[in-house]
C-alpha positions in Angstrom: -55.5 48.6 -84.9 -54.2 46.6 -81.9 -57.3 47.6 -79.9 -59.7 46.5 -82.6 -57.9 43.2 -83.1 -58.0 42.4 -79.3 -61.7 43.3 -79.1 -62.4 41.0 -82.0 -60.4 38.2 -80.5 -62.3 38.6 -77.2 -65.6 38.2 -79.0 -64.5 35.0 -80.8 -62.4 33.2 -78.1 -62.0 35.4 -75.1 -62.7 33.9 -71.6 -64.3 35.6 -68.6 -64.2 33.7 -65.3 -65.9 34.8 -62.0 -66.9 33.1 -58.8 -70.7 32.9 -58.1 -70.2 31.8 -54.5 -71.4 35.0 -53.0 -74.1 36.1 -55.6 -75.2 36.5 -59.2 -72.7 37.5 -61.9 -73.6 40.6 -63.9 -71.3 40.8 -66.9 -69.5 44.1 -67.2 -70.4 46.2 -70.2 -67.9 49.0 -70.2 -67.8 51.6 -73.1 -66.8 51.2 -76.7 -63.3 50.1 -77.3 -62.8 48.9 -73.7 -62.4 45.3 -72.6 -65.5 43.9 -70.9 -67.0 40.5 -69.8 -70.1 40.7 -72.0 -68.0 40.7 -75.1 -66.2 37.5 -74.2 -67.1 34.3 -76.0 -66.6 31.9 -73.1 -68.0 32.3 -69.6 -66.8 30.2 -66.7 -68.7 30.5 -63.4 -66.8 29.0 -60.5 -67.2 28.7 -56.7 -69.5 26.9 -54.3 -72.7 28.8 -53.9 -74.8 25.7 -53.1 -77.8 27.4 -54.8 -78.6 28.4 -58.4 -77.1 31.7 -59.5 -77.8 34.0 -62.4 -75.4 35.2 -65.1 -77.0 38.4 -66.2 -75.9 39.3 -69.8 -77.0 42.2 -72.1 -80.3 41.5 -73.8 -78.8 41.6 -77.3 -77.6 39.4 -80.1 -74.7 37.3 -78.7 -73.8 33.6 -78.2 -71.8 32.3 -75.2 -70.1 29.0 -74.4 -70.8 28.5 -70.7 -68.6 26.1 -68.8 -70.3 25.7 -65.4 -67.5 24.9 -63.0 -69.6 25.9 -59.9 -71.3 23.4 -57.6 -74.8 24.6 -58.6 -76.8 25.4 -61.7 -76.4 28.8 -63.3 -79.1 30.6 -65.4 -77.9 32.8 -68.3 -80.5 35.5 -68.7 -81.1 39.1 -69.6 -82.0 41.5 -66.8 -85.7 41.0 -67.4 -85.9 37.5 -68.9 -86.2 34.0 -67.5 -83.1 32.6 -69.3 -81.7 29.1 -69.7 -80.5 26.9 -66.9 -77.1 25.1 -67.1 -76.5 22.4 -64.5 -73.3 22.1 -62.5 -70.4 20.5 -64.4 -72.1 21.0 -67.8 -70.9 23.0 -70.9 -73.6 24.6 -73.0 -73.8 26.9 -76.0 -76.5 29.6 -75.4 -77.6 32.5 -77.6 -80.0 35.4 -77.6 -83.0 34.7 -79.8 -84.5 38.2 -79.8 -86.4 37.8 -76.6 -84.3 35.6 -74.2 -81.3 33.3 -74.0 -81.9 29.8 -75.2 -79.8 26.5 -75.3 -78.5 26.1 -78.8 -77.3 22.5 -78.5 -77.6 19.7 -76.0 -75.6 19.9 -72.8 -72.2 18.3 -72.8 -70.2 16.4 -70.3 -67.4 14.1 -71.1 -67.1 10.4 -70.2 -63.8 8.6 -69.6 -62.1 6.0 -71.7 -64.2 2.8 -71.9 -67.5 4.5 -70.9 -70.6 4.7 -73.0 -73.4 7.2 -73.0 -76.4 5.7 -71.2 -78.9 8.6 -71.0 -79.3 12.2 -71.7 -80.5 14.5 -74.4 -83.7 16.5 -74.6 -82.2 19.1 -72.3 -80.8 16.7 -69.7 -77.2 16.3 -68.8 -75.8 13.0 -70.2 -74.9 10.1 -68.0 -71.8 7.9 -68.7 -71.3 4.4 -67.5 -68.9 1.5 -68.0 -70.7 -1.3 -69.9 -71.3 -4.5 -68.1 -70.9 -6.7 -71.2 -69.1 -6.8 -74.5 -70.1 -4.2 -77.3 -72.7 -4.1 -79.9 -73.7 -7.3 -81.7 -74.7 -7.6 -85.4 -78.3 -6.6 -86.0 -78.6 -4.8 -82.7 -80.4 -1.5 -82.9 -79.0 1.5 -81.1 -80.3 5.0 -80.4 -78.1 7.9 -79.4 -77.8 11.7 -79.1 -74.8 13.3 -80.6 -72.6 14.8 -77.9 -70.1 17.4 -78.8 -67.2 18.5 -76.6 -65.8 22.0 -76.9 
């Protein structure tokens, strides 16, 4: 039962980390009952490739939280699909929709204390800034996108 429990834990909260500095990252898909990267829930690409890299995942039902710690964009895709692009420094939740990986929720980056969200949404990475004047006044309209941090 230990083996089954560990595989289940990997699929819910397991982390796979790999450098994409030298090339694309093809997730390992070893046999049944054996640990592999494709089963993990969280993927963390690292390194300084300077150019966009692919994370090639099995073309099957699966969701991944991707925390892009590399210095360039990464594209989560199946071997024969176009995939979804995740900018450097951004966290995204992606999932297989039956034909390709898609972005399930808006990109997420975190601001620091005292900063406000100034732009972002609709697939763009959010921008944070320190406000130049005091807060919101009565009757003022505001519009915002919800940003979640995982």
